Backbone as a printed PyTorch tensor [residue, N CA C, xyz], in Angstrom:
tensor([[[  0.8400,  -1.1690,   0.0040],
         [ -0.0040,  -0.0080,  -0.0140],
         [  0.8790,   1.2330,   0.0000]],

        [[  1.1580,   1.7580,  -1.1110],
         [  2.0070,   2.9210,  -1.2130],
         [  1.3460,   4.1080,  -0.5560]],

        [[  2.1590,   4.8160,   0.2670],
         [  1.6710,   6.0610,   0.8540],
         [  0.8330,   5.8930,   2.1090]],

        [[  0.6280,   4.7000,   2.6050],
         [ -0.1420,   4.5810,   3.8360],
         [  0.6640,   3.8140,   4.8570]],

        [[  0.5740,   4.2750,   6.0910],
         [  1.2680,   3.6380,   7.2060],
         [  0.2350,   2.8650,   8.0160]],

        [[  0.6420,   1.6720,   8.4710],
         [ -0.2500,   0.8470,   9.3030],
         [  0.3190,   0.7610,  10.7040]],

        [[ -0.5440,   0.9100,  11.6750],
         [ -0.1680,   0.6560,  13.0650],
         [ -0.1030,  -0.8380,  13.2700]],

        [[  0.8570,  -1.3140,  14.0560],
         [  0.8700,  -2.7420,  14.3910],
         [ -0.4440,  -3.1030,  15.0810]],

        [[ -1.0100,  -4.2300,  14.7210],
         [ -2.2840,  -4.6450,  15.3010],
         [ -2.2050,  -6.0870,  15.7180]],

        [[ -2.9510,  -6.4170,  16.7430],
         [ -3.0650,  -7.8000,  17.1520],
         [ -4.2930,  -8.4010,  16.5040]],

        [[ -4.1100,  -9.4910,  15.7930],
         [ -5.2350, -10.1640,  15.1400],
         [ -5.3920, -11.5280,  15.7840]],

        [[ -6.5200, -11.7870,  16.3070],
         [ -6.7780, -13.1030,  16.8990],
         [ -7.5210, -13.9240,  15.8640]],

        [[ -6.8790, -14.9720,  15.4170],
         [ -7.4410, -15.8350,  14.3820],
         [ -7.8850, -17.1400,  15.0450]],

        [[ -9.1850, -17.3500,  15.1230],
         [ -9.6830, -18.5910,  15.7080],
         [ -9.1370, -19.8110,  14.9620]],

        [[ -8.8200, -20.8450,  15.6950],
         [ -8.2610, -22.0690,  15.1060],
         [ -9.1620, -22.5650,  13.9580]],

        [[-10.4850, -22.4910,  14.1290],
         [-11.3880, -22.9880,  13.1010],
         [-11.2680, -22.1900,  11.8220]],

        [[-11.0280, -20.8660,  11.9400],
         [-10.8650, -20.0350,  10.7280],
         [ -9.5670, -20.3930,  10.0120]],

        [[ -8.5010, -20.5840,  10.7690],
         [ -7.2240, -20.9420,  10.1860],
         [ -7.3150, -22.3310,   9.5410]],

        [[ -7.9670, -23.2770,  10.2210],
         [ -8.1510, -24.6060,   9.6640],
         [ -8.9490, -24.5790,   8.3590]],

        [[-10.0080, -23.7560,   8.3390],
         [-10.8070, -23.6490,   7.1110],
         [ -9.9950, -23.0830,   5.9590]],

        [[ -9.1770, -22.0800,   6.2590],
         [ -8.3370, -21.4880,   5.1830],
         [ -7.3090, -22.5240,   4.7270]],

        [[ -6.7110, -23.2380,   5.6610],
         [ -5.7370, -24.2480,   5.2870],
         [ -6.3520, -25.3380,   4.4020]],

        [[ -7.5660, -25.7570,   4.7530],
         [ -8.2460, -26.7840,   3.9660],
         [ -8.5630, -26.2240,   2.5650]],

        [[ -9.0270, -24.9640,   2.5000],
         [ -9.3400, -24.3650,   1.1970],
         [ -8.1120, -24.2430,   0.3360]],

        [[ -6.9700, -23.8310,   0.9260],
         [ -5.7500, -23.7350,   0.1500],
         [ -5.2470, -25.0980,  -0.3110]],

        [[ -5.3800, -26.1030,   0.5520],
         [ -4.8390, -27.4220,   0.2120],
         [ -5.5870, -28.0780,  -0.9400]],

        [[ -6.8590, -27.7030,  -1.1460],
         [ -7.6090, -28.2750,  -2.2560],
         [ -7.9240, -27.2090,  -3.3080]],

        [[ -7.3330, -26.0380,  -3.1620],
         [ -7.4570, -24.9440,  -4.1130],
         [ -8.9070, -24.4910,  -4.3490]],

        [[ -9.6760, -24.3910,  -3.2650],
         [-11.0300, -23.8700,  -3.3620],
         [-11.0820, -22.5200,  -2.6800]],

        [[-10.3890, -21.5680,  -3.2840],
         [-10.2760, -20.2380,  -2.7300],
         [-10.9000, -19.2220,  -3.6370]],

        [[-11.6850, -18.3250,  -3.0720],
         [-12.2760, -17.2350,  -3.8240],
         [-11.4430, -15.9580,  -3.5570]],

        [[-11.6290, -14.9540,  -4.4040],
         [-10.9030, -13.6940,  -4.2080],
         [-11.8300, -12.4980,  -4.3690]],

        [[-11.5520, -11.4560,  -3.5820],
         [-12.2380, -10.1740,  -3.7330],
         [-11.1970,  -9.0960,  -3.7120]],

        [[-11.3340,  -8.1570,  -4.6170],
         [-10.3940,  -7.0110,  -4.6840],
         [-11.0170,  -5.8630,  -3.8680]],

        [[-10.2470,  -5.3640,  -2.9250],
         [-10.6810,  -4.2770,  -2.0690],
         [-10.5010,  -2.9450,  -2.8090]],

        [[-11.1700,  -1.8830,  -2.4140],
         [-11.0030,  -0.5790,  -3.0900],
         [ -9.5620,  -0.1110,  -3.2210]],

        [[ -8.6910,  -0.5430,  -2.2760],
         [ -7.2900,  -0.1460,  -2.3070],
         [ -6.4700,  -0.9790,  -3.3060]],

        [[ -7.1520,  -1.9240,  -4.0120],
         [ -6.4880,  -2.7180,  -5.0270],
         [ -5.9070,  -4.0280,  -4.5460]],

        [[ -5.9620,  -4.2810,  -3.2300],
         [ -5.4340,  -5.5310,  -2.6930],
         [ -6.4380,  -6.6700,  -2.8780]],

        [[ -5.9410,  -7.7850,  -3.4110],
         [ -6.8070,  -8.9650,  -3.6190],
         [ -6.7090,  -9.8550,  -2.3820]],

        [[ -7.8430, -10.0510,  -1.7430],
         [ -7.9220, -10.8830,  -0.5420],
         [ -8.5130, -12.2370,  -0.9400]],

        [[ -7.8560, -13.3210,  -0.4990],
         [ -8.3400, -14.6800,  -0.7410],
         [ -9.0710, -15.1540,   0.5110]],

        [[-10.0710, -15.9780,   0.3350],
         [-10.8160, -16.5470,   1.4540],
         [-11.4100, -17.8810,   1.0110]],

        [[-11.7980, -18.7390,   1.9700],
         [-12.3740, -20.0240,   1.6010],
         [-13.6670, -19.8390,   0.7990]],

        [[-13.7860, -20.5610,  -0.3080],
         [-14.9680, -20.4910,  -1.1740],
         [-16.2080, -20.7400,  -0.3530]],

        [[-17.2130, -19.9220,  -0.5590],
         [-18.5170, -20.1050,   0.0930],
         [-18.5550, -19.6160,   1.5310]],

        [[-17.5220, -18.9220,   1.9830],
         [-17.4810, -18.5180,   3.3860],
         [-17.7280, -17.0090,   3.5970]],

        [[-18.0770, -16.2910,   2.5400],
         [-18.1650, -14.8200,   2.6550],
         [-19.1130, -14.3740,   3.7370]],

        [[-20.2350, -15.0780,   3.9140],
         [-21.2340, -14.6630,   4.9150],
         [-20.9710, -15.2060,   6.3020]],

        [[-19.9310, -16.0150,   6.4570],
         [-19.5550, -16.5690,   7.7640],
         [-18.2010, -15.9960,   8.1750]],

        [[-17.9180, -15.9330,   9.4670],
         [-16.5960, -15.4840,   9.8860],
         [-15.4950, -16.3160,   9.2460]],

        [[-14.4870, -15.6900,   8.6920],
         [-13.4580, -16.4230,   7.9830],
         [-12.1370, -15.6620,   7.9750]],

        [[-11.0810, -16.3520,   7.6820],
         [ -9.7560, -15.7470,   7.5550],
         [ -9.5660, -15.3160,   6.1010]],

        [[ -8.9870, -14.1450,   5.9190],
         [ -8.6920, -13.6320,   4.5690],
         [ -7.1690, -13.4450,   4.5120]],

        [[ -6.5980, -13.7780,   3.3340],
         [ -5.1530, -13.7300,   3.1350],
         [ -4.8490, -12.9350,   1.8700]],

        [[ -3.8160, -12.0940,   1.9310],
         [ -3.4010, -11.3490,   0.7420],
         [ -1.8780, -11.4130,   0.5990]],

        [[ -1.4180, -11.7060,  -0.6090],
         [ -0.0030, -11.6790,  -0.9290],
         [  0.3510, -10.2600,  -1.3530]],

        [[  1.2920,  -9.6530,  -0.6750],
         [  1.6550,  -8.2780,  -0.9870],
         [  2.5300,  -8.1810,  -2.2490]],

        [[  2.4140,  -7.0870,  -2.9620],
         [  3.2590,  -6.8860,  -4.1450],
         [  4.7420,  -7.0850,  -3.7760]],

        [[  5.4500,  -7.7850,  -4.6070],
         [  6.8390,  -8.0950,  -4.3390],
         [  6.9980,  -9.4670,  -3.7260]],

        [[  5.9350, -10.0140,  -3.1390],
         [  5.9540, -11.3590,  -2.6220],
         [  6.7190, -11.5530,  -1.3530]],

        [[  7.0350, -10.4670,  -0.6040],
         [  7.8220, -10.6100,   0.6020],
         [  6.9600, -10.7980,   1.8710]],

        [[  5.6770, -10.4000,   1.7820],
         [  4.8320, -10.4630,   2.9450],
         [  3.4510, -11.0590,   2.5560]],

        [[  2.8670, -11.6800,   3.5620],
         [  1.4720, -12.1600,   3.4510],
         [  0.6960, -11.4770,   4.5740]],

        [[ -0.4280, -10.8540,   4.2340],
         [ -1.2760, -10.2300,   5.2300],
         [ -2.4470, -11.1600,   5.5380]],

        [[ -2.8280, -11.2350,   6.8090],
         [ -3.9560, -12.0150,   7.2550],
         [ -4.8830, -11.1570,   8.0660]],

        [[ -6.1660, -11.3520,   7.9030],
         [ -7.1700, -10.6410,   8.6930],
         [ -8.4030, -11.4950,   8.8400]],

        [[ -9.1660, -11.2100,   9.8780],
         [-10.4560, -11.8650,  10.0700],
         [-11.5340, -11.0210,   9.4490]],

        [[-12.5300, -11.6900,   8.8580],
         [-13.6230, -10.9300,   8.2290],
         [-14.4450, -10.1580,   9.2570]],

        [[-14.3310, -10.5520,  10.5210],
         [-15.0950,  -9.8830,  11.5820],
         [-14.4200,  -8.5980,  12.0400]],

        [[-13.1570,  -8.3750,  11.6380],
         [-12.4260,  -7.1290,  11.9920],
         [-11.3940,  -6.8530,  10.8980]],

        [[-11.8650,  -6.3060,   9.8170],
         [-10.9710,  -6.0450,   8.6900],
         [-10.0100,  -4.8760,   8.9230]],

        [[-10.1500,  -4.1860,  10.0270],
         [ -9.2480,  -3.0700,  10.3190],
         [ -7.9110,  -3.5380,  10.9130]],

        [[ -7.8510,  -4.7870,  11.4080],
         [ -6.6340,  -5.3500,  11.9870],
         [ -6.0270,  -6.3510,  11.0480]],

        [[ -4.7270,  -6.2000,  10.7990],
         [ -4.0290,  -7.0710,   9.8600],
         [ -2.7790,  -7.6430,  10.5300]],

        [[ -2.5980,  -8.9610,  10.4250],
         [ -1.3520,  -9.5930,  10.8560],
         [ -0.4640,  -9.7200,   9.6210]],

        [[  0.8380,  -9.4780,   9.8200],
         [  1.7820,  -9.5520,   8.7150],
         [  2.7250, -10.7410,   8.9720]],

        [[  2.7660, -11.6720,   8.0070],
         [  3.6930, -12.7810,   8.0830],
         [  4.7410, -12.5790,   6.9970]],

        [[  5.9570, -13.0130,   7.2880],
         [  6.9780, -13.0320,   6.2310],
         [  6.6060, -14.1450,   5.2760]],

        [[  7.1610, -14.0970,   4.0670],
         [  6.8820, -15.1640,   3.1190],
         [  7.4160, -16.4920,   3.6390]],

        [[  8.5170, -16.4350,   4.4140],
         [  9.0510, -17.6680,   4.9870],
         [  8.0820, -18.2770,   6.0080]],

        [[  7.4450, -17.4240,   6.8180],
         [  6.4160, -17.9320,   7.7720],
         [  5.2540, -18.5690,   7.0040]],

        [[  4.8410, -17.9080,   5.8960],
         [  3.7540, -18.4200,   5.1230],
         [  4.0730, -19.7850,   4.5110]],

        [[  5.2750, -19.9020,   3.9050],
         [  5.6600, -21.1780,   3.3060],
         [  5.8230, -22.2540,   4.3870]],

        [[  6.2610, -21.8830,   5.5840],
         [  6.3150, -22.8480,   6.6850],
         [  4.9360, -23.3880,   7.0210]],

        [[  3.9510, -22.4620,   7.0780],
         [  2.5820, -22.8650,   7.3330],
         [  2.0210, -23.7010,   6.1860]],

        [[  2.2440, -23.2360,   4.9590],
         [  1.7090, -23.9500,   3.7960],
         [  2.3440, -25.3390,   3.6510]],

        [[  3.5950, -25.4680,   4.0540],
         [  4.2830, -26.7410,   3.9550],
         [  3.7290, -27.7950,   4.9120]],

        [[  2.9760, -27.3770,   5.8910],
         [  2.3920, -28.3070,   6.8520],
         [  0.9410, -28.6660,   6.5120]],

        [[  0.4290, -28.1170,   5.4290],
         [ -0.9230, -28.4360,   5.0250],
         [ -1.0450, -29.8460,   4.5030]],

        [[ -2.1840, -30.4830,   4.6650],
         [ -2.3850, -31.8160,   4.0660],
         [ -2.1780, -31.7250,   2.5440]],

        [[ -1.5240, -32.6760,   1.9950],
         [ -1.2740, -32.7570,   0.5510],
         [ -0.4720, -31.6080,   0.0280]],

        [[  0.3520, -30.9670,   0.9010],
         [  1.1900, -29.8640,   0.4420],
         [  2.2950, -30.3950,  -0.4680]],

        [[  2.6430, -29.7030,  -1.5260],
         [  3.7200, -30.1540,  -2.3690],
         [  5.0350, -30.1240,  -1.5970]],

        [[  5.9480, -31.0300,  -1.9170],
         [  7.2440, -31.0270,  -1.1780],
         [  7.9570, -29.7080,  -1.4130]],

        [[  8.5900, -29.1750,  -0.3550],
         [  9.2270, -27.8910,  -0.4090],
         [ 10.7040, -27.9410,  -0.5660]]])
């Protein structure tokens, strides 16, 4: 996000939301919505009306942002290494 500063925020991601996102990623059933700021957020297919985890890959591929649909003002930032560590533990994850 060029030109905008973010305050560090604490995002509490319920285990069920993280598990649902992991399952959606492992079988590639992920939907996307582009926010007005141009960021594309991924979320589990069919979960838009239910509380869910949303994930965005930042331009440059160095960071992954995570947020809960119940509080889109708070964003957790993972390094790409943290993301690949998480993704590598998913069921049926490709060897890394």
